[in-house]
All heavy atoms as a GROMACS GRO file, in nm:
protein
  587
    1MET      N    1  -0.904   0.460  -2.681
    1MET     CA    2  -1.028   0.434  -2.748
    1MET      C    3  -1.067   0.558  -2.827
    1MET      O    4  -1.063   0.668  -2.776
    1MET     CB    5  -1.135   0.401  -2.645
    1MET     CG    6  -1.272   0.384  -2.704
    1MET     SD    7  -1.394   0.338  -2.581
    1MET     CE    8  -1.342   0.173  -2.547
    2SER      N    9  -1.105   0.540  -2.950
    2SER     CA   10  -1.149   0.654  -3.030
    2SER      C   11  -1.299   0.673  -3.010
    2SER      O   12  -1.371   0.582  -2.975
    2SER     CB   13  -1.116   0.631  -3.176
    2SER     OG   14  -1.178   0.515  -3.223
    3THR      N   15  -1.343   0.795  -3.034
    3THR     CA   16  -1.484   0.828  -3.015
    3THR      C   17  -1.535   0.902  -3.136
    3THR      O   18  -1.472   0.994  -3.182
    3THR     CB   19  -1.501   0.917  -2.891
    3THR    OG1   20  -1.447   0.849  -2.780
    3THR    CG2   21  -1.646   0.948  -2.866
    4ASP      N   22  -1.648   0.862  -3.186
    4ASP     CA   23  -1.715   0.934  -3.294
    4ASP      C   24  -1.844   0.991  -3.238
    4ASP      O   25  -1.923   0.920  -3.179
    4ASP     CB   26  -1.751   0.840  -3.409
    4ASP     CG   27  -1.628   0.792  -3.483
    4ASP    OD1   28  -1.527   0.862  -3.479
    4ASP    OD2   29  -1.635   0.684  -3.544
    5ASN      N   30  -1.862   1.119  -3.254
    5ASN     CA   31  -1.985   1.184  -3.214
    5ASN      C   32  -2.015   1.291  -3.315
    5ASN      O   33  -1.945   1.392  -3.319
    5ASN     CB   34  -1.973   1.242  -3.073
    5ASN     CG   35  -2.104   1.301  -3.025
    5ASN    OD1   36  -2.184   1.352  -3.103
    5ASN    ND2   37  -2.126   1.293  -2.896
    6PRO      N   38  -2.116   1.272  -3.402
    6PRO     CA   39  -2.144   1.369  -3.506
    6PRO      C   40  -2.169   1.510  -3.451
    6PRO      O   41  -2.134   1.608  -3.513
    6PRO     CB   42  -2.270   1.315  -3.573
    6PRO     CG   43  -2.276   1.172  -3.536
    6PRO     CD   44  -2.206   1.158  -3.404
    7ALA      N   45  -2.228   1.520  -3.334
    7ALA     CA   46  -2.257   1.651  -3.277
    7ALA      C   47  -2.133   1.718  -3.220
    7ALA      O   48  -2.124   1.840  -3.216
    7ALA     CB   49  -2.364   1.638  -3.169
    8ASN      N   50  -2.038   1.640  -3.174
    8ASN     CA   51  -1.918   1.696  -3.112
    8ASN      C   52  -1.801   1.600  -3.132
    8ASN      O   53  -1.773   1.517  -3.046
    8ASN     CB   54  -1.942   1.719  -2.962
    8ASN     CG   55  -1.825   1.791  -2.898
    8ASN    OD1   56  -1.722   1.814  -2.959
    8ASN    ND2   57  -1.841   1.826  -2.772
    9PRO      N   58  -1.732   1.609  -3.246
    9PRO     CA   59  -1.627   1.511  -3.278
    9PRO      C   60  -1.507   1.517  -3.184
    9PRO      O   61  -1.426   1.426  -3.183
    9PRO     CB   62  -1.587   1.548  -3.421
    9PRO     CG   63  -1.632   1.687  -3.440
    9PRO     CD   64  -1.750   1.707  -3.350
   10THR      N   65  -1.494   1.620  -3.102
   10THR     CA   66  -1.380   1.628  -3.010
   10THR      C   67  -1.414   1.576  -2.872
   10THR      O   68  -1.332   1.579  -2.783
   10THR     CB   69  -1.332   1.774  -2.999
   10THR    OG1   70  -1.438   1.854  -2.947
   10THR    CG2   71  -1.287   1.828  -3.133
   11LEU      N   72  -1.536   1.529  -2.855
   11LEU     CA   73  -1.580   1.480  -2.725
   11LEU      C   74  -1.492   1.365  -2.679
   11LEU      O   75  -1.466   1.271  -2.752
   11LEU     CB   76  -1.725   1.433  -2.734
   11LEU     CG   77  -1.786   1.377  -2.607
   11LEU    CD1   78  -1.799   1.487  -2.504
   11LEU    CD2   79  -1.921   1.317  -2.637
   12SER      N   80  -1.446   1.372  -2.557
   12SER     CA   81  -1.370   1.264  -2.497
   12SER      C   82  -1.443   1.224  -2.369
   12SER      O   83  -1.422   1.284  -2.264
   12SER     CB   84  -1.228   1.310  -2.467
   12SER     OG   85  -1.153   1.205  -2.415
   13PRO      N   86  -1.531   1.126  -2.379
   13PRO     CA   87  -1.617   1.095  -2.264
   13PRO      C   88  -1.541   1.038  -2.146
   13PRO      O   89  -1.438   0.973  -2.161
   13PRO     CB   90  -1.714   0.992  -2.320
   13PRO     CG   91  -1.639   0.927  -2.430
   13PRO     CD   92  -1.551   1.034  -2.489
   14ASP      N   93  -1.594   1.064  -2.028
   14ASP     CA   94  -1.540   1.008  -1.905
   14ASP      C   95  -1.599   0.869  -1.888
   14ASP      O   96  -1.719   0.855  -1.866
   14ASP     CB   97  -1.576   1.098  -1.787
   14ASP     CG   98  -1.524   1.045  -1.655
   14ASP    OD1   99  -1.450   0.944  -1.654
   14ASP    OD2  100  -1.559   1.104  -1.552
   15LEU      N  101  -1.516   0.767  -1.901
   15LEU     CA  102  -1.563   0.629  -1.890
   15LEU      C  103  -1.549   0.572  -1.750
   15LEU      O  104  -1.572   0.454  -1.728
   15LEU     CB  105  -1.488   0.540  -1.990
   15LEU     CG  106  -1.510   0.574  -2.136
   15LEU    CD1  107  -1.422   0.487  -2.225
   15LEU    CD2  108  -1.655   0.562  -2.175
   16THR      N  109  -1.514   0.658  -1.654
   16THR     CA  110  -1.499   0.614  -1.516
   16THR      C  111  -1.629   0.553  -1.467
   16THR      O  112  -1.734   0.616  -1.471
   16THR     CB  113  -1.462   0.733  -1.424
   16THR    OG1  114  -1.344   0.795  -1.475
   16THR    CG2  115  -1.440   0.688  -1.281
   17GLY      N  116  -1.622   0.431  -1.424
   17GLY     CA  117  -1.739   0.363  -1.370
   17GLY      C  118  -1.841   0.318  -1.473
   17GLY      O  119  -1.949   0.272  -1.436
   18ALA      N  120  -1.809   0.332  -1.601
   18ALA     CA  121  -1.904   0.290  -1.706
   18ALA      C  122  -1.926   0.139  -1.696
   18ALA      O  123  -1.831   0.062  -1.686
   18ALA     CB  124  -1.852   0.327  -1.844
   19VAL      N  125  -2.051   0.101  -1.699
   19VAL     CA  126  -2.088  -0.040  -1.699
   19VAL      C  127  -2.151  -0.070  -1.834
   19VAL      O  128  -2.258  -0.018  -1.866
   19VAL     CB  129  -2.186  -0.072  -1.584
   19VAL    CG1  130  -2.230  -0.218  -1.591
   19VAL    CG2  131  -2.125  -0.039  -1.450
   20TRP      N  132  -2.083  -0.150  -1.912
   20TRP     CA  133  -2.131  -0.184  -2.047
   20TRP      C  134  -2.230  -0.297  -2.038
   20TRP      O  135  -2.207  -0.398  -1.970
   20TRP     CB  136  -2.013  -0.222  -2.136
   20TRP     CG  137  -1.926  -0.104  -2.164
   20TRP    CD1  138  -1.814  -0.067  -2.096
   20TRP    CD2  139  -1.945  -0.006  -2.266
   20TRP    NE1  140  -1.762   0.048  -2.149
   20TRP    CE2  141  -1.841   0.088  -2.255
   20TRP    CE3  142  -2.040   0.012  -2.365
   20TRP    CZ2  143  -1.829   0.197  -2.339
   20TRP    CZ3  144  -2.028   0.121  -2.450
   20TRP    CH2  145  -1.924   0.212  -2.437
   21ARG      N  146  -2.343  -0.281  -2.108
   21ARG     CA  147  -2.447  -0.384  -2.108
   21ARG      C  148  -2.491  -0.412  -2.251
   21ARG      O  149  -2.486  -0.325  -2.336
   21ARG     CB  150  -2.569  -0.335  -2.030
   21ARG     CG  151  -2.539  -0.303  -1.887
   21ARG     CD  152  -2.661  -0.252  -1.815
   21ARG     NE  153  -2.711  -0.131  -1.882
   21ARG     CZ  154  -2.833  -0.084  -1.868
   21ARG    NH1  155  -2.919  -0.145  -1.792
   21ARG    NH2  156  -2.871   0.026  -1.931
   22LYS      N  157  -2.533  -0.535  -2.273
   22LYS     CA  158  -2.596  -0.568  -2.400
   22LYS      C  159  -2.729  -0.634  -2.370
   22LYS      O  160  -2.754  -0.679  -2.258
   22LYS     CB  161  -2.507  -0.653  -2.489
   22LYS     CG  162  -2.460  -0.783  -2.434
   22LYS     CD  163  -2.367  -0.849  -2.535
   22LYS     CE  164  -2.290  -0.962  -2.471
   22LYS     NZ  165  -2.197  -1.023  -2.564
   23SER      N  166  -2.813  -0.638  -2.468
   23SER     CA  167  -2.948  -0.690  -2.450
   23SER      C  168  -2.948  -0.832  -2.397
   23SER      O  169  -2.866  -0.915  -2.439
   23SER     CB  170  -3.022  -0.685  -2.584
   23SER     OG  171  -3.146  -0.752  -2.572
   24SER      N  172  -3.042  -0.859  -2.310
   24SER     CA  173  -3.058  -0.997  -2.262
   24SER      C  174  -3.105  -1.088  -2.374
   24SER      O  175  -3.093  -1.209  -2.367
   24SER     CB  176  -3.158  -1.001  -2.146
   24SER     OG  177  -3.284  -0.952  -2.188
   25HIS      N  178  -3.155  -1.030  -2.482
   25HIS     CA  179  -3.199  -1.108  -2.598
   25HIS      C  180  -3.082  -1.154  -2.685
   25HIS      O  181  -3.103  -1.229  -2.780
   25HIS     CB  182  -3.297  -1.026  -2.684
   25HIS     CG  183  -3.423  -0.992  -2.611
   25HIS    ND1  184  -3.524  -1.084  -2.590
   25HIS    CD2  185  -3.464  -0.878  -2.552
   25HIS    CE1  186  -3.621  -1.026  -2.522
   25HIS    NE2  187  -3.587  -0.901  -2.497
   26SER      N  188  -2.961  -1.111  -2.652
   26SER     CA  189  -2.846  -1.151  -2.733
   26SER      C  190  -2.804  -1.294  -2.705
   26SER      O  191  -2.730  -1.354  -2.783
   26SER     CB  192  -2.727  -1.057  -2.705
   26SER     OG  193  -2.681  -1.075  -2.573
   27ASN      N  194  -2.848  -1.350  -2.594
   27ASN     CA  195  -2.818  -1.489  -2.558
   27ASN      C  196  -2.669  -1.522  -2.566
   27ASN      O  197  -2.630  -1.628  -2.611
   27ASN     CB  198  -2.897  -1.586  -2.645
   27ASN     CG  199  -3.045  -1.573  -2.624
   27ASN    OD1  200  -3.089  -1.551  -2.511
   27ASN    ND2  201  -3.122  -1.583  -2.730
   28GLY      N  202  -2.585  -1.428  -2.525
   28GLY     CA  203  -2.441  -1.452  -2.524
   28GLY      C  204  -2.374  -1.440  -2.658
   28GLY      O  205  -2.255  -1.469  -2.671
   29ALA      N  206  -2.446  -1.401  -2.761
   29ALA     CA  207  -2.386  -1.385  -2.894
   29ALA      C  208  -2.277  -1.279  -2.889
   29ALA      O  209  -2.286  -1.182  -2.815
   29ALA     CB  210  -2.493  -1.347  -2.996
   30ALA      N  211  -2.174  -1.297  -2.968
   30ALA     CA  212  -2.060  -1.206  -2.965
   30ALA      C  213  -2.074  -1.090  -3.062
   30ALA      O  214  -1.993  -0.999  -3.061
   30ALA     CB  215  -1.931  -1.283  -2.996
   31ASN      N  216  -2.175  -1.090  -3.145
   31ASN     CA  217  -2.190  -0.988  -3.247
   31ASN      C  218  -2.304  -0.893  -3.209
   31ASN      O  219  -2.409  -0.892  -3.272
   31ASN     CB  220  -2.216  -1.053  -3.383
   31ASN     CG  221  -2.192  -0.957  -3.496
   31ASN    OD1  222  -2.127  -0.854  -3.479
   31ASN    ND2  223  -2.245  -0.990  -3.612
   32CYS      N  224  -2.284  -0.816  -3.104
   32CYS     CA  225  -2.388  -0.730  -3.050
   32CYS      C  226  -2.334  -0.590  -3.026
   32CYS      O  227  -2.214  -0.566  -3.029
   32CYS     CB  228  -2.437  -0.784  -2.916
   32CYS     SG  229  -2.502  -0.951  -2.924
   33VAL      N  230  -2.425  -0.500  -2.996
   33VAL     CA  231  -2.384  -0.368  -2.949
   33VAL      C  232  -2.398  -0.366  -2.798
   33VAL      O  233  -2.478  -0.440  -2.740
   33VAL     CB  234  -2.465  -0.253  -3.012
   33VAL    CG1  235  -2.441  -0.246  -3.161
   33VAL    CG2  236  -2.611  -0.265  -2.981
   34GLU      N  237  -2.317  -0.283  -2.734
   34GLU     CA  238  -2.324  -0.264  -2.591
   34GLU      C  239  -2.348  -0.116  -2.565
   34GLU      O  240  -2.303  -0.032  -2.643
   34GLU     CB  241  -2.193  -0.305  -2.523
   34GLU     CG  242  -2.160  -0.451  -2.537
   34GLU     CD  243  -2.025  -0.485  -2.476
   34GLU    OE1  244  -1.926  -0.416  -2.504
   34GLU    OE2  245  -2.021  -0.583  -2.399
   35VAL      N  246  -2.415  -0.085  -2.456
   35VAL     CA  247  -2.439   0.054  -2.419
   35VAL      C  248  -2.392   0.076  -2.276
   35VAL      O  249  -2.391  -0.016  -2.195
   35VAL     CB  250  -2.588   0.093  -2.431
   35VAL    CG1  251  -2.636   0.080  -2.574
   35VAL    CG2  252  -2.676   0.011  -2.340
   36ALA      N  253  -2.354   0.200  -2.247
   36ALA     CA  254  -2.313   0.237  -2.112
   36ALA      C  255  -2.363   0.377  -2.082
   36ALA      O  256  -2.348   0.468  -2.165
   36ALA     CB  257  -2.161   0.233  -2.097
   37LEU      N  258  -2.423   0.395  -1.966
   37LEU     CA  259  -2.464   0.526  -1.920
   37LEU      C  260  -2.340   0.593  -1.860
   37LEU      O  261  -2.276   0.538  -1.770
   37LEU     CB  262  -2.574   0.514  -1.814
   37LEU     CG  263  -2.627   0.645  -1.757
   37LEU    CD1  264  -2.686   0.733  -1.867
   37LEU    CD2  265  -2.730   0.616  -1.649
   38LEU      N  266  -2.306   0.711  -1.909
   38LEU     CA  267  -2.186   0.782  -1.862
   38LEU      C  268  -2.222   0.880  -1.752
   38LEU      O  269  -2.339   0.913  -1.730
   38LEU     CB  270  -2.119   0.852  -1.980
   38LEU     CG  271  -2.081   0.760  -2.097
   38LEU    CD1  272  -2.013   0.840  -2.208
   38LEU    CD2  273  -1.994   0.644  -2.052
   39THR      N  274  -2.121   0.925  -1.680
   39THR     CA  275  -2.143   1.009  -1.561
   39THR      C  276  -2.214   1.140  -1.593
   39THR      O  277  -2.283   1.194  -1.507
   39THR     CB  278  -2.010   1.040  -1.491
   39THR    OG1  279  -1.921   1.101  -1.584
   39THR    CG2  280  -1.946   0.914  -1.435
   40ASP      N  281  -2.201   1.190  -1.715
   40ASP     CA  282  -2.268   1.316  -1.751
   40ASP      C  283  -2.410   1.294  -1.803
   40ASP      O  284  -2.476   1.387  -1.846
   40ASP     CB  285  -2.186   1.395  -1.852
   40ASP     CG  286  -2.175   1.326  -1.987
   40ASP    OD1  287  -2.224   1.212  -2.003
   40ASP    OD2  288  -2.115   1.386  -2.078
   41GLY      N  289  -2.458   1.169  -1.802
   41GLY     CA  290  -2.592   1.138  -1.848
   41GLY      C  291  -2.599   1.096  -1.992
   41GLY      O  292  -2.704   1.052  -2.039
   42SER      N  293  -2.490   1.109  -2.066
   42SER     CA  294  -2.490   1.065  -2.206
   42SER      C  295  -2.479   0.912  -2.211
   42SER      O  296  -2.453   0.847  -2.110
   42SER     CB  297  -2.377   1.131  -2.284
   42SER     OG  298  -2.251   1.100  -2.227
   43VAL      N  299  -2.502   0.857  -2.330
   43VAL     CA  300  -2.500   0.712  -2.348
   43VAL      C  301  -2.400   0.678  -2.457
   43VAL      O  302  -2.405   0.733  -2.567
   43VAL     CB  303  -2.641   0.660  -2.386
   43VAL    CG1  304  -2.638   0.510  -2.410
   43VAL    CG2  305  -2.741   0.694  -2.277
   44ALA      N  306  -2.308   0.587  -2.426
   44ALA     CA  307  -2.208   0.542  -2.522
   44ALA      C  308  -2.252   0.408  -2.580
   44ALA      O  309  -2.309   0.324  -2.510
   44ALA     CB  310  -2.072   0.528  -2.455
   45VAL      N  311  -2.226   0.389  -2.709
   45VAL     CA  312  -2.260   0.265  -2.778
   45VAL      C  313  -2.135   0.214  -2.848
   45VAL      O  314  -2.062   0.291  -2.911
   45VAL     CB  315  -2.372   0.291  -2.883
   45VAL    CG1  316  -2.407   0.162  -2.957
   45VAL    CG2  317  -2.495   0.352  -2.818
   46ARG      N  318  -2.108   0.084  -2.837
   46ARG     CA  319  -1.991   0.024  -2.902
   46ARG      C  320  -2.024  -0.117  -2.949
   46ARG      O  321  -2.124  -0.177  -2.908
   46ARG     CB  322  -1.872   0.021  -2.808
   46ARG     CG  323  -1.887  -0.079  -2.694
   46ARG     CD  324  -1.769  -0.078  -2.601
   46ARG     NE  325  -1.783  -0.182  -2.498
   46ARG     CZ  326  -1.702  -0.197  -2.397
   46ARG    NH1  327  -1.599  -0.115  -2.382
   46ARG    NH2  328  -1.722  -0.292  -2.309
   47HIS      N  329  -1.939  -0.171  -3.033
   47HIS     CA  330  -1.950  -0.309  -3.082
   47HIS      C  331  -1.891  -0.401  -2.976
   47HIS      O  332  -1.778  -0.380  -2.932
   47HIS     CB  333  -1.875  -0.323  -3.214
   47HIS     CG  334  -1.902  -0.450  -3.288
   47HIS    ND1  335  -1.874  -0.574  -3.236
   47HIS    CD2  336  -1.955  -0.471  -3.410
   47HIS    CE1  337  -1.908  -0.666  -3.323
   47HIS    NE2  338  -1.958  -0.606  -3.430
   48SER      N  339  -1.964  -0.503  -2.938
   48SER     CA  340  -1.919  -0.591  -2.829
   48SER      C  341  -1.791  -0.668  -2.863
   48SER      O  342  -1.714  -0.702  -2.774
   48SER     CB  343  -2.029  -0.689  -2.789
   48SER     OG  344  -2.058  -0.777  -2.895
   49ARG      N  345  -1.766  -0.692  -2.991
   49ARG     CA  346  -1.645  -0.765  -3.029
   49ARG      C  347  -1.525  -0.674  -3.042
   49ARG      O  348  -1.413  -0.722  -3.060
   49ARG     CB  349  -1.669  -0.840  -3.160
   49ARG     CG  350  -1.763  -0.957  -3.137
   49ARG     CD  351  -1.801  -1.030  -3.262
   49ARG     NE  352  -1.688  -1.072  -3.343
   49ARG     CZ  353  -1.700  -1.132  -3.460
   49ARG    NH1  354  -1.820  -1.159  -3.507
   49ARG    NH2  355  -1.595  -1.166  -3.529
   50ARG      N  356  -1.546  -0.542  -3.034
   50ARG     CA  357  -1.436  -0.446  -3.043
   50ARG      C  358  -1.446  -0.345  -2.929
   50ARG      O  359  -1.464  -0.225  -2.952
   50ARG     CB  360  -1.442  -0.373  -3.177
   50ARG     CG  361  -1.423  -0.464  -3.296
   50ARG     CD  362  -1.422  -0.383  -3.425
   50ARG     NE  363  -1.435  -0.470  -3.539
   50ARG     CZ  364  -1.551  -0.506  -3.594
   50ARG    NH1  365  -1.665  -0.464  -3.545
   50ARG    NH2  366  -1.554  -0.586  -3.699
   51PRO      N  367  -1.431  -0.390  -2.805
   51PRO     CA  368  -1.449  -0.300  -2.692
   51PRO      C  369  -1.348  -0.185  -2.687
   51PRO      O  370  -1.375  -0.082  -2.625
   51PRO     CB  371  -1.436  -0.391  -2.570
   51PRO     CG  372  -1.362  -0.510  -2.619
   51PRO     CD  373  -1.399  -0.526  -2.764
   52ASP      N  374  -1.236  -0.199  -2.752
   52ASP     CA  375  -1.137  -0.090  -2.755
   52ASP      C  376  -1.147  -0.008  -2.883
   52ASP      O  377  -1.065   0.080  -2.907
   52ASP     CB  378  -0.995  -0.146  -2.740
   52ASP     CG  379  -0.973  -0.206  -2.602
   52ASP    OD1  380  -1.032  -0.152  -2.505
   52ASP    OD2  381  -0.899  -0.304  -2.590
   53GLY      N  382  -1.246  -0.036  -2.964
   53GLY     CA  383  -1.263   0.034  -3.091
   53GLY      C  384  -1.348   0.159  -3.076
   53GLY      O  385  -1.367   0.213  -2.967
   54THR      N  386  -1.400   0.202  -3.187
   54THR     CA  387  -1.480   0.324  -3.193
   54THR      C  388  -1.611   0.307  -3.117
   54THR      O  389  -1.671   0.201  -3.119
   54THR     CB  390  -1.512   0.358  -3.339
   54THR    OG1  391  -1.389   0.378  -3.409
   54THR    CG2  392  -1.595   0.483  -3.351
   55MET      N  393  -1.652   0.413  -3.050
   55MET     CA  394  -1.784   0.416  -2.989
   55MET      C  395  -1.851   0.546  -3.029
   55MET      O  396  -1.785   0.641  -3.070
   55MET     CB  397  -1.776   0.403  -2.838
   55MET     CG  398  -1.716   0.521  -2.770
   55MET     SD  399  -1.720   0.494  -2.593
   55MET     CE  400  -1.611   0.623  -2.543
   56ILE      N  401  -1.981   0.547  -3.020
   56ILE     CA  402  -2.059   0.666  -3.050
   56ILE      C  403  -2.126   0.709  -2.921
   56ILE      O  404  -2.178   0.626  -2.846
   56ILE     CB  405  -2.166   0.637  -3.158
   56ILE    CG1  406  -2.098   0.589  -3.286
   56ILE    CG2  407  -2.249   0.762  -3.185
   56ILE    CD1  408  -2.195   0.540  -3.391
   57VAL      N  409  -2.123   0.838  -2.894
   57VAL     CA  410  -2.182   0.891  -2.771
   57VAL      C  411  -2.303   0.977  -2.808
   57VAL      O  412  -2.294   1.066  -2.892
   57VAL     CB  413  -2.080   0.974  -2.691
   57VAL    CG1  414  -2.142   1.033  -2.567
   57VAL    CG2  415  -1.959   0.887  -2.654
   58TYR      N  416  -2.416   0.946  -2.744
   58TYR     CA  417  -2.540   1.018  -2.766
   58TYR      C  418  -2.578   1.094  -2.640
   58TYR      O  419  -2.555   1.044  -2.528
   58TYR     CB  420  -2.654   0.922  -2.800
   58TYR     CG  421  -2.633   0.850  -2.930
   58TYR    CD1  422  -2.580   0.721  -2.933
   58TYR    CD2  423  -2.664   0.910  -3.051
   58TYR    CE1  424  -2.559   0.656  -3.053
   58TYR    CE2  425  -2.644   0.845  -3.172
   58TYR     CZ  426  -2.591   0.718  -3.171
   58TYR     OH  427  -2.570   0.653  -3.290
   59SER      N  428  -2.641   1.211  -2.657
   59SER     CA  429  -2.692   1.282  -2.541
   59SER      C  430  -2.808   1.201  -2.484
   59SER      O  431  -2.864   1.113  -2.550
   59SER     CB  432  -2.740   1.422  -2.581
   59SER     OG  433  -2.858   1.412  -2.660
   60ARG      N  434  -2.844   1.231  -2.361
   60ARG     CA  435  -2.954   1.160  -2.297
   60ARG      C  436  -3.083   1.177  -2.377
   60ARG      O  437  -3.160   1.083  -2.393
   60ARG     CB  438  -2.971   1.212  -2.154
   60ARG     CG  439  -3.057   1.127  -2.068
   60ARG     CD  440  -2.984   0.999  -2.034
   60ARG     NE  441  -3.062   0.926  -1.935
   60ARG     CZ  442  -3.063   0.796  -1.928
   60ARG    NH1  443  -2.990   0.724  -2.009
   60ARG    NH2  444  -3.134   0.735  -1.837
   61SER      N  445  -3.108   1.298  -2.429
   61SER     CA  446  -3.231   1.322  -2.505
   61SER      C  447  -3.230   1.248  -2.639
   61SER      O  448  -3.334   1.198  -2.684
   61SER     CB  449  -3.256   1.471  -2.525
   61SER     OG  450  -3.151   1.530  -2.597
   62GLU      N  451  -3.113   1.239  -2.704
   62GLU     CA  452  -3.103   1.162  -2.829
   62GLU      C  453  -3.133   1.015  -2.803
   62GLU      O  454  -3.205   0.950  -2.879
   62GLU     CB  455  -2.964   1.175  -2.890
   62GLU     CG  456  -2.933   1.312  -2.946
   62GLU     CD  457  -2.787   1.328  -2.983
   62GLU    OE1  458  -2.698   1.270  -2.917
   62GLU    OE2  459  -2.762   1.402  -3.080
   63TRP      N  460  -3.077   0.962  -2.694
   63TRP     CA  461  -3.098   0.821  -2.661
   63TRP      C  462  -3.244   0.796  -2.626
   63TRP      O  463  -3.304   0.697  -2.668
   63TRP     CB  464  -3.006   0.778  -2.547
   63TRP     CG  465  -3.013   0.631  -2.522
   63TRP    CD1  466  -3.073   0.569  -2.418
   63TRP    CD2  467  -2.961   0.528  -2.606
   63TRP    NE1  468  -3.062   0.432  -2.430
   63TRP    CE2  469  -2.993   0.406  -2.544
   63TRP    CE3  470  -2.891   0.528  -2.725
   63TRP    CZ2  471  -2.956   0.283  -2.600
   63TRP    CZ3  472  -2.855   0.404  -2.780
   63TRP    CH2  473  -2.886   0.285  -2.717
   64ALA      N  474  -3.305   0.887  -2.552
   64ALA     CA  475  -3.446   0.872  -2.515
   64ALA      C  476  -3.534   0.871  -2.640
   64ALA      O  477  -3.630   0.793  -2.648
   64ALA     CB  478  -3.488   0.984  -2.420
   65ALA      N  479  -3.502   0.955  -2.738
   65ALA     CA  480  -3.578   0.958  -2.862
   65ALA      C  481  -3.563   0.826  -2.937
   65ALA      O  482  -3.661   0.773  -2.993
   65ALA     CB  483  -3.533   1.075  -2.949
   66PHE      N  484  -3.444   0.771  -2.939
   66PHE     CA  485  -3.421   0.642  -3.005
   66PHE      C  486  -3.500   0.531  -2.937
   66PHE      O  487  -3.570   0.453  -3.003
   66PHE     CB  488  -3.271   0.608  -3.005
   66PHE     CG  489  -3.243   0.467  -3.049
   66PHE    CD1  490  -3.257   0.431  -3.182
   66PHE    CD2  491  -3.204   0.372  -2.958
   66PHE    CE1  492  -3.233   0.300  -3.224
   66PHE    CE2  493  -3.179   0.241  -2.998
   66PHE     CZ  494  -3.194   0.206  -3.131
   67VAL      N  495  -3.493   0.523  -2.805
   67VAL     CA  496  -3.564   0.420  -2.731
   67VAL      C  497  -3.715   0.433  -2.753
   67VAL      O  498  -3.785   0.334  -2.773
   67VAL     CB  499  -3.528   0.424  -2.580
   67VAL    CG1  500  -3.618   0.333  -2.498
   67VAL    CG2  501  -3.382   0.385  -2.561
   68ALA      N  502  -3.766   0.556  -2.752
   68ALA     CA  503  -3.909   0.578  -2.777
   68ALA      C  504  -3.947   0.529  -2.917
   68ALA      O  505  -4.053   0.468  -2.935
   68ALA     CB  506  -3.944   0.726  -2.761
   69GLY      N  507  -3.860   0.553  -3.015
   69GLY     CA  508  -3.884   0.505  -3.150
   69GLY      C  509  -3.889   0.354  -3.159
   69GLY      O  510  -3.972   0.297  -3.230
   70VAL      N  511  -3.801   0.289  -3.086
   70VAL     CA  512  -3.802   0.142  -3.083
   70VAL      C  513  -3.932   0.092  -3.021
   70VAL      O  514  -3.997   0.003  -3.075
   70VAL     CB  515  -3.679   0.088  -3.005
   70VAL    CG1  516  -3.692  -0.061  -2.980
   70VAL    CG2  517  -3.551   0.120  -3.079
   71LYS      N  518  -3.970   0.151  -2.909
   71LYS     CA  519  -4.093   0.109  -2.842
   71LYS      C  520  -4.217   0.132  -2.928
   71LYS      O  521  -4.312   0.056  -2.923
   71LYS     CB  522  -4.109   0.181  -2.708
   71LYS     CG  523  -4.010   0.133  -2.604
   71LYS     CD  524  -4.028   0.207  -2.473
   71LYS     CE  525  -3.932   0.156  -2.369
   71LYS     NZ  526  -3.945   0.227  -2.241
   72ASP      N  527  -4.214   0.239  -3.007
   72ASP     CA  528  -4.326   0.270  -3.096
   72ASP      C  529  -4.317   0.197  -3.230
   72ASP      O  530  -4.398   0.222  -3.320
   72ASP     CB  531  -4.333   0.422  -3.122
   72ASP     CG  532  -4.376   0.500  -3.000
   72ASP    OD1  533  -4.434   0.439  -2.907
   72ASP    OD2  534  -4.352   0.622  -2.996
   73GLU      N  535  -4.217   0.111  -3.244
   73GLU     CA  536  -4.195   0.030  -3.365
   73GLU      C  537  -4.175   0.115  -3.490
   73GLU      O  538  -4.212   0.076  -3.600
   73GLU     CB  539  -4.309  -0.069  -3.384
   73GLU     CG  540  -4.322  -0.167  -3.267
   73GLU     CD  541  -4.434  -0.268  -3.284
   73GLU    OE1  542  -4.513  -0.258  -3.379
   73GLU    OE2  543  -4.441  -0.358  -3.200
   74GLU      N  544  -4.113   0.231  -3.474
   74GLU     CA  545  -4.085   0.320  -3.587
   74GLU      C  546  -3.988   0.258  -3.687
   74GLU      O  547  -3.986   0.298  -3.803
   74GLU     CB  548  -4.026   0.452  -3.538
   74GLU     CG  549  -4.123   0.541  -3.468
   74GLU     CD  550  -4.059   0.672  -3.422
   74GLU    OE1  551  -3.957   0.713  -3.482
   74GLU    OE2  552  -4.111   0.730  -3.327
   75PHE      N  553  -3.909   0.163  -3.643
   75PHE     CA  554  -3.804   0.108  -3.728
   75PHE      C  555  -3.840  -0.028  -3.786
   75PHE      O  556  -3.758  -0.092  -3.850
   75PHE     CB  557  -3.672   0.098  -3.649
   75PHE     CG  558  -3.637   0.227  -3.580
   75PHE    CD1  559  -3.640   0.235  -3.441
   75PHE    CD2  560  -3.603   0.340  -3.652
   75PHE    CE1  561  -3.609   0.355  -3.376
   75PHE    CE2  562  -3.572   0.459  -3.588
   75PHE     CZ  563  -3.575   0.467  -3.450
   76GLU      N  564  -3.962  -0.073  -3.762
   76GLU     CA  565  -4.007  -0.202  -3.813
   76GLU      C  566  -4.027  -0.195  -3.963
   76GLU      O  567  -4.076  -0.096  -4.016
   76GLU     CB  568  -4.138  -0.244  -3.745
   76GLU     CG  569  -4.125  -0.268  -3.596
   76GLU     CD  570  -4.036  -0.385  -3.561
   76GLU    OE1  571  -4.042  -0.488  -3.630
   76GLU    OE2  572  -3.957  -0.370  -3.467
   77THR      N  573  -3.988  -0.300  -4.031
   77THR     CA  574  -4.012  -0.311  -4.174
   77THR      C  575  -4.093  -0.437  -4.200
   77THR      O  576  -4.083  -0.536  -4.128
   77THR     CB  577  -3.880  -0.319  -4.253
   77THR    OG1  578  -3.805  -0.432  -4.209
   77THR    CG2  579  -3.798  -0.192  -4.234
   78ASP      N  580  -4.172  -0.432  -4.301
   78ASP     CA  581  -4.256  -0.550  -4.333
   78ASP      C  582  -4.190  -0.637  -4.436
   78ASP      O  583  -4.114  -0.607  -4.513
   78ASP     CB  584  -4.393  -0.505  -4.383
   78ASP     CG  585  -4.471  -0.438  -4.270
   78ASP    OD1  586  -4.453  -0.479  -4.154
   78ASP    OD2  587  -4.548  -0.345  -4.300
   0.00000   0.00000   0.00000
């Protein structure tokens, strides 16, 4: 599996025990993103239809900032 991480392009995350999840709002749709909490606290994101493809790994603080932005509706467009 290849990994893209803008902060550290050589990062090779430990996927041992990673449990991939997608939103319960996806209703079984195949065109979703999945996330997994990794053993070092970082969060990996991948395309659900390409589980062996590229994934992006975010630090815990980067992921927390993203989730806070979603909750605060920072990404909403009218």
